[in-house]
N, C-alpha and C positions, 0 to 999 in steps of 0.2 A: 406691566411692559405694553408697549408702544408696538402699531401695526409694523413698523421697521425691524423693531427686535424680533417680533416673531416669525417676518418673513427670514432673519440673519439667523435665528435658530434652524429654522426648519432648513435652509439651505445647508449651515452646516451639519446638520444631522445628517442629511443627505450625503453631501461630501463623506462622511467618516462610515458609513453604511455602504458606500461606494468602496471606499479604500479597501474596508473589512472583507464585502464580497471579492473584490481583487486576489486578498491575501489567501483566502480561502481556497479560490479557482487555482490560484499558483501551487499550495502545498497537497491538492487533489489532483493534479496533473499527472498523467500516466509518466512521464518523465521524471516527475518528482518523486513520483511514487516508488519507481522504479530503483532511482538510486539512494532512497531511504531504505528498501527492501535490499539490498546489494550491502549497505554498510551494516544492516543488525544482522544478515547472516554471515558477512566475514568476522565481526568483532566476536558473533557467537562462536563460531567454529575455532577462532583463535584462542577462546577461553577453553574449549570444550572440544577437541576434533574427534577422539574416539566414539562420542554421541553421533556427529554426525557421520562418522565412518559406518557405525552398524546401521546407522537410520539408511543412509544409503545402500548397503549390501542387503537388508531387508527387503527394501524398494525393489532392487535388481531381482530378487529370489522370486518376489510377489508377481511380477510382470513376466519373469520366464515361465512360472509355474502356470498364469492365465492363459499364455499363447500355448504351452504343452497342452493343457486342458483343451482350449478351443479347438487344437488341430487333432486332438486324437478323441472329440466327444462326437458320435455319430449322428448326430441332427444334419 
């Protein structure tokens, strides 16, 4: 391999790495993660809404119980 071929190879590798890092940055951006999370929750709810409703009810009961416990505590 000649010097010019090595320089071209290094430049191509840098360009590929830059494109890969740009794609990673795009996929891990807050907007993209939010969109992906919303799509996952929506499809999961469509497949089994009862589990989500039961989980939501348990979460609400837990929050209400925690608030009532904090209000009734003597500290």
